N, C-alpha and C positions, 0 to 999 in steps of 0.2 A: 502494501498499498502505498499510495505517497502521497504527501500533501497538495492541494494545485498550487502552484505557481509557475511563472513566465520560466525561470531558469532551468538551464538544463541540468543541475550540481543541487534540485532541491530535493534531493532523498533521503527518506530517514531511515535507517534499520531500527525494528525494535525487539527483541525477543517476545516469542509467544508460546503457547504451548497448547496442543491440540486439543488436550485432555484440559485444560483451565481456561473457565471460559472468563473469568475475570480477566488473563489477560489479554485478551480479543478486546475485548471494554476497551481498556485502557487504550491497545494499540490503531485504534479503530478511533483515536475520538481526534476529533478537527478533521477529517477526510469527508470528502461530499461522493466516491463510492468505491466497492470496494471489488478487488477479482483473487476469489481464493483459489490458489493450484494447488496445495499442499494436500497428499493424500499419498499412502503408503501403496508402494508398487514394487510387489516381489518379485524380485526373478524367481525363485524356488517360493511353492507355495507352503506356507504355514501348516504344519497335524493339524492347529485347532483353526477354523476360519475367523473367530472371531478376533482373534491377533490383528488381521486386517480390517476386518468389516467393522469393527466399534469405535476405536479410531475414526475411521473415512466414514462414518455416521455422525457422531457424537464431535469432531471438530468441523462439520459438516456445519451442525447445529450452531454450534456455537458460534462460526464467526458470521452466521444468519442474525443471529439475538446479539451481536455487540452492535450490526450493524441497526437493526431499531433502538438499541439503547443507544445509539448516538445517532436518531432522525436520519438515519443513509439511507438513499430510496431505490438506487440499484448496485445489485448486485453480478457478475460475470462469474461462475461455475466451470471450471473445470473439470468433466465430464469423462467420457469417454465409451467407445463405440461398442464399449463391450458392456452397456447399456441398454443401447439398441437392437444386438444383434446376438449375443449368446443364449444359446438355447429357447430361444422363439421358432421359425422352420428354417428349412435347413438347408434353402437356398434362394436367390434369387435378388433384386435392388431391394436395400432396404430405404425409409424413409425418417422422420422425424417425428412418424407417429409410431412409427415401432418400436416395442420394449421386449426385453429381456424375459423372458417369461422362468420367474423364480422357483415356478415349481418344479423345475429340472431335478434331477439328481447327480447329475455329470458337471454342475458348472463350478468354474476351480475360484478360491476365495477372492479374488483379484477380481472376478467380475460380481461376484455377490458383495463385492463394497460397492461397487460404484452403481450398481442397480440400486442398492438400498439405499446409500448417500445422498445418490438425483431425486428418486423419488423423495424420498422425507427433504429436499429442499424446498420443489413445487410446493410439497403439502403447505410446508411453514410457511414460504410466500406467499398463500396464495389465503392462509389465516390471517395473517399478519398484516398485507395489503402495500408487501415488499416487491418491486421491481427484481425481477429475479429472469435472467438468459445464461444459458445451457452453451457451450462449444462443446463439444465433442470428437475429439481426434482418434483415429485409427492411430495405426502404428505409426509412434515419431520418427523421422531420419531425421537426415541435414545435418550440419558439424557441430561437435561438440567444441565447447569453450575451454575447457579446462580436463584434466585425468581423472576425476570423477564423472564422468563420462555418461551416466543413468542408467537404465534398467534399457530403455527402447535400444541404444545403439549397440546394445550386447547378441542381437542377432547378428549385427555384421563382423561383429568381434568374434562370434561363436564360426562360423565362415569365415574369417578371416584367420585364426590360426588351426583350420584343421580339425575341431574340435566332433565334425561331424564327416564318419568317410564317405555316407551316402548321404540324401537329403529327402528326409516325408514329406508328401506331394501333401503342404499345406500353401496357403497364400492370403494375402493381407493389404487389403486397403492400407495404404501410406500417406503420409502428408510431411512436409518441411516442418522442423521447427521454428523458423524465420517466419514461416507463412501461419502457424499455430498462430504465434506472438501479433500476425499484424488482423489477424481474423477478433484477436479477444477485442484489441483496440476496435475494431468497428463493430460487435456487440457493444463496448460502451458507450460510444460515442453516438451510435444510429437511433434514432427515440420509435423505428417500424421494429428492431431490432428486439422490445419490450414483451417478455413473456413468450420469448420461444425458444425452439434448439437446435441448435446448429451444427451440421454432422460437416468434423471439421475435417476431408479427403481427398484424395484427387488421384485416386489411379491405382487398380488391384494387381498387384504382381503374387505370381506363384515363388516359394521357396527356390525355387532351382532358376528361375527369371531372373531372382534377383543376384545370385550367386553367379550368372554367365555376366551381368552388369558387373559386378565388382572384381571379375576374371579376368575383362578388357580392357579396365584401367589398373590393373592391379596383374600381369602375366608374372611375376616372377613369385605371387603367392601359389601355393599348393592347394585350390580351392573346389571343393566337390562339385559336379554341376548336374550328377545323375541324380534321378529318383529312386529312394526305396519302396519297393510293394510296399501297402498299405498292412498288411497282415506282419513283415516285421517290423514296420514303424509302430505299430501295438508293442509287439514285445521289447523296441527299443526304450519304449516311454516305461518300462517297467521299471528299465536301470538309471536314465537318463529323465530326473523330475521336472527336466526344464522341458522335454518336451511333452509327457503328461501332459499337464494342463491342456497340452492345444490338441488330444488327439478326439475329442470328439468332432471338430471342424476338417478332419483330414479327408483330402477329396471335392469340399466343399467351394462351390465359387457363390460367395457373396459380398457381392458388389451395393456399393450406396449411392445415393443421390443426395449432391452438392448443389444443387439449384437455388434453393434456399440463400447461399452462403455467396452463392456467384453475384446473385440479385441485390447486396448488401454493396458490390464494389467490390468484393476480394478477388485477387487475380496470382493463385496459386502457383508455385515453381509444377512442374510437372515429376511424377513421382522417382525415374529416374534420374533427377539431378539431385533427389534427394537423398537418393541411396549413393549416388558415383560422390558426392560432398560428404555425407559422413565417413565413408570409407577412408577418403582424404583427410578428414581430419583426424581417424584413430592412427594415418601413417605419420602424419605432420606431428602428433602430440609424442609419439614414439610410446605408443602402447600396443601397436603393432610392428 
């Protein structure tokens, strides 16, 4: 959060704890709007789903309550496409009207957490006359700024370091991190964005196609590009927890309609640019 000013250096950093409601009330003081982005994103899913679900939901509500306490009228919440298309129908094109089906038993803790948190946020906003906008990114790639590159780029890191001899037939909608930032600003500043969900994506790619894009830019790396049969992937999921959480989506083409975001004036980079720039940043930072 930043207090409004015409000076580009007018940025204050304040410590706050997702589970501490009072810390957010103080942090939000004198602000006119909030962008809430913090939520646990585990690379490996925890044994207890509540380790992720509780801080995601409680933290989101604490931020919204801080907005109410400080008479802040608009909050932009970073949700995820995980709250849109996981465990609903198995394929097709998804829109902002779609929601993940929490009755499914094969959902990961992360998917549950994003769905539960966003649902709670919309309910709170309706009950408290708060203007809420959500931005729901897909797999966020693009350049890392530091060595702590976050969990999304882990997909490229694993590819580039030879973690998988073959690739499961998994596909992802992709968006560049720079374009995620732009859509957040549009969601905050556009009057017509009030009360809407914006699916933040720009292109579906199979994991093997992602690998081919990276390999073309970095031929010196031993990057696998062949796909493993789905049966083999299911067995691999027993041993590789980073694969296990994606097994319900094996072989499924799930595309997302980003038309509402484009209507705001959003002009995202294509998925291949996000892939290439993300991979290059891992090389430049000497992570790979």
